[in-house]
Structure formats: structure tokens, C-alpha cells
C-alpha positions, 0 to 999 in steps of 0.5 A, a space after each residue: 268104250 264110248 255110246 257110239 262105239 257100242 252101237 257100231 257093234 250092236 248095229 253090225 252089217 248082217 243087223 242092218 241088212 235085216 232092218 233093211 230088209 223089214 222096211 224094204 230099202 237099200 242097205 246103204 239108205 237103211 244104215 243112213 237112216 238108222 246112223 241119223 236117228 242113233 244121233 237124233 234119240 242120243 242127242 234128243 235125250 240129253 237135252 230132255 236130261 237137262 230137266 228134273 222131270 225129264 231124268 227121272 222119266 228116262 230112268 223110269 222108262 228103263 227100269 219099267 220097261 225091263 230094258 236091260 240089254 238082253 236084245 242086244 245080245 240076240 238082236 239078229 235072232 229077233 228081227 228074223 221074226 216079223 212079229 217081234 220086230 214089229 212089236 219092238 217098233 210099237 214099242 219103241 215108238 210109244 215110248 219116243 212119244 213120252 220122252 220126246 213128245 210131239 217130235 215123232 213126225 218131225 223126226 220122221 220127216 227129217 230122216 226121211 229126207 236125210 237119208 232119201 227114205 219113205 217117211 213110213 220107213 223112217 218112223 218104222 227105224 225110229 221105233 225100232 232104233 229107240 229100243 235098241 237105244 234103250 237097251 244099251 243105255 239100260 246095260 249101261 245102267 245095270 253094269 255100273 249101278 247107275 241110279 237116274 242122276 248117274 245115267 243123265 250125267 253118263 250121258 252128257 259124259 258122251 257129248 263130245 264123242 256126240 259132237 265128233 261122230 255127227 256128220 257134218 251134213 247132218 248136224 245143222 238138221 239135227 240142231 235146228 229139229 231137235 233144239 240142240 243148240 246148248 248141248 252142242 255149245 256145251 251150254 247145258 248141263 244134267 238136272 239133278 234131283 232133289 237129294 232126299 232119299 227115296 227109300 226113307 221116304 217111302 219107308 217113312 211111317 204113315 200115322 194111324 187114324 187114331 194118331 191123326 186124331 190126337 195130333 189135330 186135338 193140339 192144334 186149332 183146326 182149319 175150318 172152311 165153314 162161316 162162323 154164323 155167331 161172328 158174322 154179323 160183327 165182322 161185316 160191320 168192322 169191314 164196312 166200317 174200315 172201307 168207309 175211312 179208307 174211302 175217306 182217306 184217299 179222298 182227302 189225299 186226292 184233293 190235296 194232291 189236286 190243290 198242290 198241283 194247281 197251284 204249282 202249275 199257276 206258279 210255273 214259269 214259261 220258261 221252264 216248259 220251253 227247253 222240252 222242243 222237238 229238237 230236245 226230243 230228237 236229241 234224246 232218242 238219238 243218244 239211246 241209238 247205236 245206229 242212227 242214220 245221218 238224216 236223224 243225227 242230233 242237233 245240239 246248241 254248241 257251247 264251244 268249238 270242242 263241243 261243235 266237233 263232237 257232235 260230228 253227225 257223220 255215223 253211229 257212235 259205237 261204230 265209229 269207234 270201231 269202224 274196221 273191216 268186219 264192220 265195214 263188210 257187215 253192218 251195211 248187210 245187216 242194216 239192208 233189210 232187202 238182202 236175204 240172210 245167210 251170207 257168210 263173212 270170213 273172220 279173218 282177223 281172228 287166228 289161234 296158235 298152231 295145235 292149240 286153243 290159245 288166241 292170237 292178241 290180234 283177235 280180241 279186238 275182232 272179237 269185241 268189235 263183234 260183240 259191239 255189232 251184235 249189241 247194235 243189231 240186237 235181232 242179228 243171230 249168227 253161226 260160227 263155223 271152224 275149220 282146223 287142220 292143225 290137231 297135233 294128237 293128244 286124242 284131239 281130232 281136227 274137228 273136236 279142235 275147230 268146235 273148240 275154238 269157235 265155241 271159245 269165240 261163243 263164250 268170250 261173246 257171251 261173257 261180252 253181254 250177247 245172249 248165247 241163244 243168239 250165237 251157233 258154234 259148229 266145228 267141220 275139222 279139215 272141211 273134207 267130208 268123210 263120205 266124200 269118194 271122189 279122191 279129188 284132192 281138196 285143201 284142208 282149212 283152218 279158218 273161221 266163218 260167220 254165217 248171218 242166220 237172222 238180222 
């Protein structure tokens, strides 16, 4: 049973009705807010445990706070008492301030906008949900006898379930506010603590004062007091060394100066003439990947072949792969006046039905996209995948769509593109499970590219 199935059992309709009554919000909105907070807290804790400090902090909070899962057995009873409910909220908000520092207010505003509730209600639900989440994790620690590393690994084992559970409309907000690009993209791993055994470290005998005195006597003592007997001699030595160093540097400088003057007098004028404005311009162009035709290089042709090669039509990198994607994307990215956010279909990237195997025709398109991202180093994109051909074996359309775009992201990363510039998200069939309109919509199987920064 994964974590999200456990939360569905713990946060039953009766519990959610009681929570909604406490914060004075409609039950449906409270349910939506609590669900969003569960995803937010789990995602935030995954991110936190990518550092050794975060792994220790989470485990220590669970141990010291006595989060053993007993609350989840009688949660409905506790929620009937407003004073106990208020205690749970205060406890959870205190913990979230330590585990996800400086994020409480931003999470509250995100949830209030997502669920359509008051910001104060979102903060109260954040504290309450955090306490419930820690009790569920604490029960897992006890049942599976996990240490801190085991808890972090257990959290990350839920990553795919997490990606599949988060609603499509909520995922972009969650990634942006909490910074889960690496988590969702599968690029992050839980940190491992030092392998020193804590009991051994704690039980190591401390030396007595007498033992410390004896051991100190066997080696030279480190003193930070000035030695009066050697102060004058050391000062003379320092001054002498300094004077010798100054003389040596002066002699070297005079020698370099003399040789420079002689060399400059002997140098012929023709040696300097090739460094012209055309040469500088040509050097600048050769280092650029996208230079307009007005500033194209003007090399002196040595032969008809060389003249043909130096054609100033378009940038070299783009000319080599000037296909449909380049023709559509390059003018848009290169025009700073156009707003960001436009979506381009990557029709050239396709997969074998129900699998992660790309068709051979997809490889040139990915290489072309890598070239474009190198040409425009500020470009950041989001790859949006859709799939309707999952063929069972525990693989849903949403997870299949995510795995496909993540595979494209990995190939771009292998081509030298920083993974931070590429966001990957899978949207399954593209039909929201919250859609109650009963209007038939076609299920999609495609890859889109959204320009996030240009």
C-alpha cells in the first residue's frame, strides 16, 4: 500500500467533514485543499531529504515529536475537541517552519488559490495536514523499523505514485512554488548520511583528565603565546628575507622591461597590420551560433571554394539542421518582443505503441532541439507529454506520458543541455478526471514543447 492510499483511508469523508467544519469552509473545497497539501508536504519532504541535514531533521522530528501513528487511529475523535485540534495545527505549523523553512506563507497562498478558500484556512489546514503526514510516516518507521536513511529511501520509492497522483492542474503550481523540478524529473536522489555507527560514536569512552594530561605530555604543546626569547631574532630574519625578495623582484622587473623595449623596437610594422577590424569581426562571428547576416564575416578569399564556404546567408549551426522545428522556433525565440509561453508541437518525436521505444525518425529532431538550446543559452522549455496507448502491466497513460518526455529530457541532458533548463510533465490522455461535463474529448498521443524562458 503506497502513502497516498493510506492518506485516503486516514482522511475519510467523516474526517474531512469535521475538518471543513473547523475551518468553516465548504467540504469539497476543504477536501481539495487537504489533498493539495498532502502532495505539497510529501513533495517538499522528498526535496528536503536530498540533503544529509534534511534526512536527519525529518527523522529527528518524527522521533522527538513521538509521531507514532496513534493519532490516525482516533483522528475523528480528536477533531471533535477544538482545543486538541488547535494543538495539532500549532504543532504542525511549528514543524513545517523547520522542515520547509520560509515556505509556509507561499504554500498557504498557493493552496488558497488552488482550492478557493481563505488564506487563514489554508494555513490552519497546512498545520493539521502536516501533523497527520508525520504520523503516517512515523507509523511506517515503526512498522518497517526504518532508520533515517531508510525513511528517506522509503519516501523516494513513492515518487512515481506521487507523479501519478498529483492532478494535472495542480502539478505546475507545485513544481514552481516548492521547486520540485528535479524530483518530478527523476534527477534527484535521497542523501546518505555518514556511515559512522552512531552507537559506537556515542559509547566511545571519554579520556579522564589524568589521561589527557599524560597524552599531552608525549607531544609538543601547541601554544598561541608569543615567545619573548625568539621575538627579536625572528623579526630580523623576516626583515632580511623581505629585503631580499624586494631586490629579486626589482631585478626581474628591470630585465623584463629591457627585453620588452628591445623586442618592440625590432618588431616590423607588417607583423601588426593583420589585426584589423575585419579580423576582430571574423573572430567574433566564428564564436557565435546565431549571427544576423549584416555582421557576417568578410574573410579574404583564397580560392573559389573558400568563397563559397563563407556564404553569409544564415548561422552555421542553424543551417546544418534547418528543418521545420528550427524554422518555427528560431524566429520566435530570437524575437524578444514576442511574449513567452508559446507551445510548439514536436510532431517529429514519436514512440512505438505502448512503449518507451522511440522511432528512428525521432533522433534527428531531438538533436535539432539540442542544437537550438545551445544556440539560445537562455532558452528554458517544458516538455508536455500525452499518451493514450498504455497497455496494462501496471503502466497508466499518465505514467507512460511522463516516462516518455523524461526520456527526451535525459537525451537532451546527455547532449550537453543543463537539466535545469528542461521541465518534463506527463498529462496522460489530456482529459482531467475532475471533468464532469461528460463532453467527449479525443485522447491525445503527442509531445508538446512550451517556451518558459527565452
